[in-house]
C-alpha positions as CSV (number, residue, x, y, z in Angstrom):
1,M,0.0,0.0,0.0
2,H,1.2,3.5,-0.8
3,G,1.9,5.9,1.9
4,P,1.3,9.6,2.3
5,V,1.3,12.2,-0.5
6,K,3.0,15.6,-0.5
7,I,1.6,18.1,-3.0
8,L,4.6,20.1,-4.4
9,K,3.0,22.3,-7.0
10,T,-0.5,22.9,-8.5
11,E,-0.9,24.8,-11.8
12,I,-4.2,25.8,-13.5
13,L,-3.9,24.8,-17.1
14,S,-7.4,25.8,-18.0
15,D,-10.4,27.5,-16.3
16,N,-12.7,27.7,-19.2
17,W,-15.5,25.2,-19.0
18,Y,-14.2,23.4,-15.9
19,V,-10.8,23.5,-14.2
20,L,-7.8,21.5,-15.5
21,K,-5.0,21.3,-13.0
22,K,-1.5,20.0,-13.3
23,V,-0.3,18.7,-10.0
24,T,3.2,17.7,-9.1
25,Y,3.5,15.5,-6.0
26,D,5.6,13.1,-4.1
27,L,4.1,9.7,-3.3
28,Q,5.7,7.4,-0.8
29,Q,6.2,4.0,-2.4
30,K,5.7,0.6,-0.7
31,D,9.4,0.3,0.1
32,G,9.3,3.7,1.9
33,T,11.1,5.7,-0.8
34,W,9.5,8.8,-2.3
35,K,8.8,9.3,-6.0
36,T,7.8,12.5,-7.7
37,H,4.9,12.4,-10.2
38,S,3.1,15.0,-12.3
39,R,-0.5,14.4,-13.4
40,E,-3.3,16.4,-14.8
41,A,-6.7,16.3,-13.2
42,Y,-10.0,17.7,-14.5
43,D,-12.2,19.2,-11.8
44,R,-15.7,19.6,-13.0
45,G,-17.4,19.2,-9.6
46,N,-19.5,16.2,-8.4
47,G,-22.7,15.1,-10.0
48,A,-25.8,12.9,-9.7
49,T,-27.7,10.6,-12.0
50,I,-31.0,8.7,-11.9
51,L,-32.9,5.9,-13.5
52,L,-36.6,6.6,-13.5
53,Y,-38.6,3.3,-13.8
54,N,-42.3,2.4,-14.0
55,K,-42.8,-1.2,-12.7
56,A,-46.4,-1.5,-13.9
57,L,-45.5,-0.4,-17.5
58,G,-42.1,-2.0,-17.5
59,T,-40.5,1.2,-18.8
60,V,-37.6,3.5,-18.0
61,I,-37.0,7.2,-18.8
62,L,-33.8,8.0,-20.6
63,T,-32.6,11.0,-22.5
64,R,-30.8,11.7,-25.8
65,Q,-28.4,14.6,-26.4
66,F,-25.3,15.6,-28.2
67,R,-22.0,15.0,-26.5
68,L,-19.0,16.6,-28.2
69,P,-16.3,14.3,-26.6
70,T,-18.0,11.2,-28.1
71,Y,-18.2,12.9,-31.5
72,I,-14.5,13.7,-31.4
73,N,-13.8,10.1,-30.5
74,G,-15.7,8.6,-33.4
75,N,-19.4,8.7,-32.5
76,A,-20.7,9.7,-36.0
77,T,-23.6,11.8,-34.7
78,G,-22.3,12.6,-31.2
79,M,-25.8,11.7,-29.8
80,M,-25.8,9.7,-26.6
81,I,-28.7,7.9,-24.9
82,E,-28.2,8.4,-21.1
83,A,-29.9,8.4,-17.7
84,C,-30.8,11.9,-16.5
85,A,-27.8,13.5,-14.8
86,G,-26.4,16.8,-13.7
87,L,-23.7,18.6,-11.7
88,L,-24.5,19.3,-8.0
89,D,-23.4,22.9,-8.2
90,K,-24.2,24.0,-4.6
91,D,-26.9,21.5,-4.0
92,N,-26.7,18.2,-2.1
93,A,-27.0,15.1,-4.4
94,E,-30.7,14.4,-3.7
95,D,-31.8,18.0,-4.3
96,C,-29.7,18.1,-7.4
97,I,-31.2,15.0,-8.9
98,R,-34.7,16.1,-8.2
99,R,-34.0,19.5,-10.0
100,E,-32.3,17.8,-12.9
101,T,-35.0,15.2,-13.3
102,E,-37.7,17.9,-13.6
103,E,-35.6,20.1,-15.9
104,E,-34.4,17.3,-18.2
105,T,-37.4,14.8,-18.2
106,G,-40.3,16.9,-17.1
107,Y,-41.1,14.5,-14.2
108,Q,-41.5,15.8,-10.7
109,I,-40.6,12.8,-8.6
110,S,-41.6,12.2,-5.1
111,E,-39.1,9.7,-3.7
112,V,-35.6,8.9,-4.7
113,R,-33.3,6.2,-3.4
114,K,-29.5,6.5,-3.5
115,V,-27.9,3.2,-4.6
116,M,-24.2,4.0,-4.9
117,E,-21.5,6.7,-5.4
118,V,-18.8,6.2,-7.9
119,Y,-15.6,7.8,-9.2
120,M,-16.3,7.4,-12.9
121,S,-12.8,8.1,-14.3
122,P,-10.5,8.3,-11.3
123,G,-7.3,8.5,-13.4
124,S,-8.2,11.9,-14.7
125,V,-11.4,13.4,-13.3
126,T,-12.1,14.3,-9.7
127,E,-15.9,13.8,-10.0
128,I,-17.9,11.6,-7.7
129,L,-21.2,10.6,-9.3
130,Y,-24.1,9.8,-7.0
131,F,-26.5,7.2,-8.4
132,F,-30.2,7.2,-7.7
133,V,-33.3,5.3,-8.8
134,A,-37.0,6.4,-8.5
135,A,-40.3,5.1,-9.6
136,Y,-42.4,7.4,-11.8
137,T,-46.0,7.5,-13.0
138,K,-47.6,9.4,-15.8
139,D,-49.2,11.8,-13.4
140,M,-45.8,13.0,-12.2
141,K,-45.2,14.6,-15.7
142,V,-45.4,18.4,-15.1
143,H,-43.9,19.6,-18.4
144,Q,-42.2,18.4,-21.6
145,G,-38.7,18.4,-20.2
146,G,-35.7,18.9,-22.5
147,G,-33.4,20.7,-20.1
148,V,-32.6,24.4,-19.7
149,A,-33.6,26.0,-23.0
150,E,-30.6,28.3,-23.3
151,E,-28.1,25.5,-22.6
152,E,-29.5,22.1,-23.4
153,D,-31.4,20.4,-26.2
154,I,-32.5,17.1,-24.6
155,E,-34.9,14.5,-26.1
156,V,-36.9,12.5,-23.5
157,L,-37.2,8.8,-24.2
158,E,-39.7,6.4,-22.5
159,L,-38.5,2.9,-23.4
160,P,-39.5,-0.6,-22.4
161,F,-36.8,-1.8,-20.0
162,E,-36.1,-4.9,-22.2
163,K,-35.6,-2.7,-25.2
164,A,-33.2,-0.5,-23.2
165,W,-31.3,-3.6,-22.1
166,Q,-31.1,-4.9,-25.7
167,M,-29.8,-1.4,-26.8
168,V,-26.9,-1.9,-24.3
169,E,-26.2,-5.4,-25.7
170,K,-26.2,-4.0,-29.3
171,G,-23.9,-1.1,-28.4
172,E,-26.6,1.5,-28.9
173,I,-26.3,2.7,-25.3
174,K,-22.7,3.3,-24.5
175,D,-22.9,5.6,-21.5
176,G,-21.3,4.1,-18.4
177,K,-23.6,5.6,-15.8
178,T,-26.7,4.5,-17.8
179,I,-25.4,0.9,-18.2
180,M,-24.6,0.7,-14.5
181,L,-28.1,1.9,-13.6
182,L,-29.8,-0.5,-16.0
183,Q,-27.7,-3.3,-14.6
184,Y,-28.7,-2.3,-11.1
185,A,-32.4,-2.4,-12.1
186,K,-31.9,-5.8,-13.7
187,I,-30.0,-7.3,-10.7
188,H,-32.5,-5.8,-8.1
189,Q,-35.5,-6.7,-10.3
190,L,-36.9,-3.2,-10.2
191,L,-39.0,-4.0,-13.4
């Protein structure tokens, strides 16, 4: 097991969309010696994600939106099918996911259940993502959804759970958080 860490220097490389830092640090090795490392870390804050499910209908609510990094990495359209998610900003995780759910999907949910918290890309991103599930019914729909008009263009999808699962198997759903939530629903028989 590695020992303590000594931060030697932190540089801000970019503070445009989020903060990209270059950190130089000493890390004590297993044998007690110290080794200097330099790594970049992207700090975008923490976030929350949720899978809305309707047991009676056997459906889930997902979203579709453009994601530039996937386009740059070969996704021909840049469109991704995902579970609703957002950054915490100054909210706690539960308040955040309630807000994001209403903004993105149009559903005002009553009860949410936290199921896990995960570092999604710990080699380069500081973010912890809080995972939630919540049951929904048609009468919880308070508006069309679609996200914040000036910033987002989100399509709301209501899919049979089995179809969503098949989309994972066919490679049509490639978003890690969404796959994890669909796996959670399958393992715990939410639908």
